[in-house]
C-alpha positions in Angstrom: 44.9 -91.9 -2.7 42.2 -90.1 -0.8 44.2 -90.6 2.3 47.3 -89.1 0.6 45.2 -86.1 -0.6 43.9 -85.4 2.9 47.3 -85.7 4.2 48.6 -83.2 1.8 45.8 -80.7 2.5 46.6 -81.0 6.3 50.3 -80.3 5.7 49.5 -77.2 3.4 46.4 -75.8 5.2 48.3 -73.0 6.8 49.7 -72.0 3.4 46.3 -71.9 1.8 45.0 -69.7 4.7 47.9 -67.3 4.5 47.5 -67.1 0.7 43.8 -66.3 1.1 44.3 -63.6 3.7 47.1 -62.0 1.6 44.7 -62.0 -1.4 41.8 -60.3 0.6 44.3 -57.7 1.9 45.5 -57.0 -1.6 41.9 -56.6 -2.7 40.9 -54.3 0.1 43.9 -52.2 -0.6 43.2 -51.9 -4.3 39.6 -51.0 -3.6 40.6 -48.4 -0.9 43.1 -46.8 -3.3 40.5 -46.4 -6.0 37.5 -45.6 -3.7 38.6 -44.5 -0.3 36.5 -44.9 2.8 35.0 -41.5 4.1 34.1 -41.1 7.7 31.9 -38.0 8.4 28.7 -36.4 9.9 25.8 -36.3 7.4 23.7 -33.2 6.9 20.7 -32.8 9.4 17.9 -35.2 8.6 14.2 -34.6 9.6 12.9 -36.9 12.3 9.6 -38.4 11.0 6.9 -39.2 13.5 5.0 -42.3 12.5 2.2 -44.4 14.0 0.2 -41.6 15.6 -3.4 -42.8 16.5 -6.2 -40.8 14.9 -7.6 -39.9 18.3 -4.4 -38.3 19.4 -2.8 -34.9 18.7 0.9 -34.2 18.6 1.5 -31.2 20.9 5.2 -30.9 20.8 8.3 -32.9 19.6 11.9 -31.9 20.2 14.4 -32.0 18.6 13.1 -32.2 15.0 16.2 -33.2 13.2 19.1 -35.7 13.7 22.7 -36.0 12.6 24.2 -39.3 11.7 27.9 -40.2 11.7 29.1 -43.1 9.6 31.6 -44.3 7.2 31.3 -45.5 3.6 33.1 -45.4 0.3 33.5 -42.0 -1.2 31.3 -42.9 -4.2 28.5 -43.9 -1.9 29.0 -40.8 0.2 28.6 -38.6 -3.0 25.6 -40.6 -3.9 24.0 -39.9 -0.5 24.8 -36.1 -0.8 23.0 -36.1 -4.2 20.0 -37.9 -2.8 19.6 -37.1 0.9 16.2 -39.1 0.9 18.3 -42.3 1.2 19.0 -41.3 4.7 16.0 -41.5 7.1 15.3 -41.1 10.8 12.0 -41.6 12.6 10.2 -42.0 16.0 7.4 -44.6 16.4 4.3 -43.3 18.3 2.3 -46.5 17.9 0.2 -47.2 20.9 1.1 -44.1 22.8 -1.5 -42.2 24.9 -1.7 -38.7 26.2 1.3 -37.4 28.1 5.1 -36.9 27.7 7.2 -39.6 26.2 11.0 -40.1 25.7 11.4 -42.2 22.6 14.5 -43.6 20.7 15.4 -42.3 17.2 15.6 -45.0 14.5 17.6 -44.7 11.4 18.1 -46.2 7.9 20.7 -45.7 5.1 19.7 -47.2 1.8 23.3 -47.9 0.5 25.7 -50.6 1.3 28.3 -51.0 2.6 28.0 -48.5 5.5 29.4 -48.6 9.0 27.2 -46.8 11.5 29.0 -44.9 14.1 26.5 -42.6 16.1 23.3 -40.6 16.0 22.6 -37.3 17.6 20.2 -37.1 19.4 19.5 -40.7 20.4 16.1 -39.9 21.8 13.2 -37.4 21.3 10.7 -35.9 23.8 7.1 -36.2 22.6 4.1 -34.7 24.1 0.6 -36.1 23.0 -3.0 -35.1 23.9 -6.3 -36.7 23.3 -8.4 -35.2 20.3 -11.9 -34.3 21.5 -14.9 -32.3 20.0 -17.6 -30.4 21.9 -20.6 -28.3 20.7 -21.3 -24.8 22.0 -24.2 -22.3 21.4 -23.0 -19.0 19.8 -23.5 -16.0 22.2 -24.2 -12.7 20.6 -22.9 -9.5 22.2 -24.6 -6.3 20.9 -22.8 -3.1 21.4 -24.3 0.4 20.8 -27.8 1.5 20.1 -29.7 2.9 17.0 -30.5 6.7 16.9 -33.3 8.2 18.9 -36.6 7.1 17.2 -35.4 3.7 16.2 -35.8 0.5 18.0 -33.9 -2.9 17.7 -35.7 -6.2 17.4 -34.5 -9.7 18.4 -31.4 -10.8 16.6 -31.0 -14.2 14.9 -27.7 -16.1 14.5 -27.2 -18.7 11.8 -26.0 -21.3 12.6 -26.7 -20.9 16.3 -24.3 -23.6 17.4 -20.7 -24.5 16.4 -18.2 -27.3 17.2 -14.9 -27.0 18.9 -12.2 -29.5 18.4 -8.6 -29.9 19.4 -6.4 -31.1 22.4 -8.5 -32.1 25.3 -6.6 -29.8 27.6 -7.4 -26.8 25.4 -11.0 -27.7 24.5 -11.9 -28.1 28.2 -10.8 -24.5 28.8 -13.6 -23.2 26.4 -16.6 -21.7 28.4 -18.5 -20.2 25.6 -18.3 -19.1 21.8 -18.9 -15.4 21.3 -19.5 -12.9 18.5 -19.9 -9.2 18.7 -22.2 -6.9 16.7 -22.0 -3.0 16.9 -25.3 -1.3 15.9 -24.3 2.3 16.9 -26.2 4.7 14.7 -27.8 2.0 12.6 -31.1 3.1 11.1 -32.1 -0.1 9.2 -32.0 -3.8 9.6 -28.4 -5.1 9.6 -27.3 -8.4 8.1 -23.7 -9.2 8.5 -21.3 -12.1 8.6 -19.2 -12.1 11.7 -16.3 -14.3 13.1 -16.6 -16.3 16.4 -14.2 -16.7 19.1 -13.5 -19.4 21.7 -13.6 -17.8 25.2 -12.4 -19.1 28.5 -14.0 -18.5 31.9 -11.6 -15.6 32.5 -12.4 -13.9 29.2 -9.3 -14.9 27.4 -9.4 -15.9 23.6 -8.3 -19.6 23.2 -6.5 -19.7 19.7 -5.2 -23.2 19.5 -8.6 -24.9 19.0 -10.5 -25.3 15.8 -13.9 -23.8 15.6 -16.3 -25.0 12.9 -17.7 -23.0 11.2 -15.5 -20.0 11.8 -18.3 -17.5 10.9 -21.9 -17.0 11.5 -24.6 -14.8 9.9 -26.2 -12.3 12.2 -29.4 -10.4 11.5 -30.5 -7.5 13.7 -34.0 -6.0 12.9 -34.0 -2.2 13.3 -37.1 -0.1 12.6 -38.7 3.3 13.3 -40.9 3.8 16.4 -44.4 5.2 15.9 -44.4 9.1 15.3 -40.9 9.0 13.8 -39.9 9.3 10.1 -36.5 9.4 8.3 -36.4 12.0 5.5 -33.8 13.4 3.2 -32.6 17.0 3.3 -33.0 19.4 0.4 -30.9 22.6 0.3 -32.9 25.6 -0.9 -30.7 28.4 -2.5 -31.3 31.8 -3.9 -29.1 34.3 -5.9 -26.0 33.6 -8.0 -22.3 33.6 -7.5 -20.5 36.6 -8.9 -19.5 36.8 -12.7 -16.3 34.8 -13.4 -17.2 32.2 -10.8 -19.1 28.9 -10.8 -20.7 26.6 -8.3 -18.6 23.3 -8.0 -20.6 21.6 -5.3 -23.3 21.9 -2.7 -23.5 19.0 -0.1 -25.3 18.7 3.3 -24.4 16.8 6.4 -26.2 14.7 7.5 -27.9 14.0 4.2 -31.0 12.7 6.0 -32.7 13.4 9.4 -35.2 12.0 11.6 -38.4 14.0 12.5 -41.0 13.4 15.2 -44.5 14.4 15.9 -46.9 13.2 18.7 -49.5 13.0 16.0 -48.2 10.3 13.6 -50.6 11.6 10.8 -48.6 14.8 10.6 -45.3 12.8 10.0 -46.9 10.6 7.5 -48.2 13.5 5.5 -44.6 14.9 4.9 -43.1 13.7 1.8 -39.7 12.0 1.8 -37.9 15.2 2.1 -37.7 18.5 4.1 -36.1 21.8 2.9 -33.5 24.0 4.6 -33.8 27.6 5.2 -32.9 29.7 2.2 -29.3 30.0 1.4 -28.0 33.0 -0.4 -25.2 32.5 -3.0 -24.7 36.2 -3.7 -21.1 37.4 -3.4 -19.6 33.9 -2.8 -16.1 33.6 -4.3 -14.7 30.6 -2.3 -15.7 27.4 -0.6 -17.9 28.3 2.4 -19.7 26.3 5.2 -23.1 27.2 6.7 -25.3 26.0 9.5 -29.0 26.1 8.4 -32.2 25.2 10.2 -35.0 23.2 8.5 -38.5 24.2 7.5 -40.8 22.1 9.4 -44.6 22.0 9.8 -46.0 23.1 13.2 -46.1 20.2 15.6 -43.1 18.4 13.8 -39.7 18.6 15.4 -36.3 17.5 14.4 -34.7 14.7 16.4 -31.1 15.4 17.7 -29.1 18.3 16.1 -31.4 21.1 15.3 -29.4 22.3 12.1 -27.5 20.8 9.2 -24.1 21.6 7.7 -24.2 22.9 4.2 -21.0 23.0 2.3 -20.8 25.2 -0.9 -18.1 24.8 -3.3 -17.1 28.0 -5.4 -14.3 28.2 -7.9 -13.3 30.9 -10.5 -14.0 30.1 -14.2 -10.9 29.3 -16.1 -10.0 31.2 -19.3 -7.0 31.7 -21.6 -5.1 34.7 -22.8 -2.3 35.3 -25.4 0.2 38.2 -25.0 3.1 39.4 -27.1 6.2 40.3 -25.0 9.8 41.4 -25.7 12.6 39.1 -24.8 15.1 40.6 -22.3 18.6 39.4 -21.4 20.0 38.5 -18.0 23.7 38.0 -17.0 25.3 39.8 -20.1 28.5 41.7 -19.2 28.7 45.3 -20.4 31.5 44.6 -22.9 29.2 42.3 -24.9 25.9 43.0 -26.8 23.2 40.6 -27.8 20.9 40.4 -30.8 17.8 38.5 -30.2 15.8 37.0 -33.0 12.9 37.2 -32.9 12.7 40.1 -30.5 9.3 39.2 -29.1 7.3 36.1 -28.4 3.9 35.1 -27.9 2.8 33.7 -24.4 -0.4 31.7 -24.0 -1.7 31.8 -20.4 -4.5 30.2 -18.6 -6.0 31.0 -15.2 -9.2 32.3 -13.5 -11.0 35.0 -15.6 -11.2 37.4 -12.7 -7.3 37.3 -12.6 -6.8 37.3 -16.3 -8.9 40.6 -16.5 -6.4 42.4 -14.2 -3.2 41.5 -16.2 -1.2 44.1 -18.0 2.0 44.0 -20.1 4.0 44.8 -16.9 2.7 41.8 -15.2 5.3 39.6 -17.0 8.8 39.5 -18.1 10.3 37.0 -20.7 14.0 36.6 -20.4 17.0 34.6 -21.7 19.8 33.9 -19.2 23.2 34.5 -20.8 25.3 34.2 -17.8 28.7 32.8 -18.6 28.2 32.8 -22.4 31.0 34.0 -24.6 30.7 35.5 -28.2 28.8 33.3 -30.6 25.4 32.2 -31.8 23.1 30.3 -29.4 19.7 28.7 -29.5 18.1 29.5 -26.1 14.7 28.8 -24.6 13.2 31.9 -23.0 11.4 31.7 -19.8 8.7 33.5 -18.0 9.9 35.6 -15.0 7.7 37.2 -12.3 4.6 35.3 -13.4 1.5 36.3 -11.3 -0.1 33.9 -8.9 -2.8 31.5 -10.2 -1.5 32.0 -13.8 -0.2 29.0 -15.7 2.1 29.4 -18.7 0.8 27.0 -21.3 3.4 27.7 -24.0 5.9 30.3 -25.4 6.0 30.7 -29.1 8.5 30.2 -30.5 10.0 27.9 -27.9 13.5 28.9 -28.8 15.1 32.2 -30.0 18.5 32.8 -31.6 20.8 34.9 -29.6 23.9 36.4 -31.3 26.5 37.7 -28.8 29.2 40.0 -30.0 31.5 42.8 -28.6 29.7 46.0 -27.7 30.4 49.0 -30.2 33.2 51.5 -29.2 34.4 55.0 -30.6 37.8 55.2 -32.6 40.1 58.1 -31.4 42.9 59.7 -33.6 46.1 61.5 -32.3 46.6 65.2 -33.4 50.2 66.2 -33.9 51.7 68.3 -31.1 49.3 66.9 -28.6 49.8 64.4 -26.0 46.2 63.1 -25.7 44.2 61.7 -28.5 41.5 63.9 -30.0 38.7 62.2 -31.9 38.3 63.3 -35.6 34.6 63.1 -35.2 32.5 63.2 -32.1 32.3 59.7 -30.5 29.5 57.6 -31.9 27.9 55.7 -29.2 25.3 52.9 -29.6 22.1 53.9 -28.0 20.9 51.6 -25.3 18.2 49.3 -26.8 14.8 50.0 -25.5 12.2 47.2 -25.1 10.1 46.7 -28.2 6.7 48.5 -27.6 4.1 46.0 -26.9 1.1 46.1 -29.2 -2.2 46.3 -27.5 -4.4 43.4 -28.3 -7.7 42.5 -26.8 -7.2 39.4 -24.5 -8.3 36.2 -26.2 -10.4 34.1 -23.7 -11.9 30.8 -23.9 -15.7 31.0 -24.4 -17.7 31.2 -21.2 -19.4 27.9 -20.6 -23.1 27.8 -21.0 -25.0 28.5 -17.9 -22.3 30.9 -16.6 -23.8 33.2 -13.9 
């Protein structure tokens, strides 16, 4: 029976194989119809660098991204687009030393099935260098000098040594570590934190190395020489600024000076200040600069410039004034007339008292602009016209006036029988041209003069 079964299988083996192949083809066709195969190039993938030794530095690597072309069912393709981290590329740097290397790009796709087609680029150029560290003393460069009468001491730098690390080719270019201190015009000991720089033999700054620490603390002692003394300047004044003005500031430049005497005792007996020659304030009405000498004892001299600059600030005292003014019209055609209510307004002004004292009623004009307006009633804000300089208008009371615009009054003629021209029954009645409302004379209202007014 077994022999008959084997014989039957031999006779029908071809039929079985054909049926299997047909079923596989039907399955592939069904799968392709529901989930078609997509062949495309994937988005750029970063090329990772792995295996770099701790005593090596990566100087350059190009290119940095790769593109993979492969085919996979559309559902898997969509999955990769939603999670690009499933596609990886890398270059292995294990065991490599300093120099230039051309290395193959490896790839991996964490889905299946996938048919890889190509990768671009296939190789990457990598440049490596040895990582080294060297120690250098810090060199301090001092620029400038303190003023005459002062001397500089021996500076200190902390720390006085730093380490430089980086690629061997760059570290070996470093000749010294430098920091720079400027003491021009310095009158006292200077303590400051300064950055340090790696300098080559040719004086160029080397940037692509790491200096640790990046800053150092520098202390430069500066002190007075014997017979010299630094004192402040006191300005001596006499008189007063005119009435209506006030002092705003008195400053002196320089605020302190250096004095010298061959007899150190003379200098030591001088207090911490010296006075200027007397400065008169009489008649000053504006900011003014003066050059003044100093009152120094015999045998004591001033080091450097023999005078100081004194700047005096003077400003007028501010006050306020209220005036009552008539409201005038602008832009009203002759066939229209305007009635303004109220006819006058109160104007509150501020400004320097000397200017306020010179004001008269003719110094101002309050107007309402009626240009383009037709008959009717309007609420209009009056404005100040021709306001004097330095005067500020604080407010106009009331802020708004009522303006009634109506036809201008005219005469009514009557025709007399037997005449060809009209003769008026009564003489024409004309409306007199309005005159500005007389301005009552009121004493100006000023703000109280501050205490201490000159």
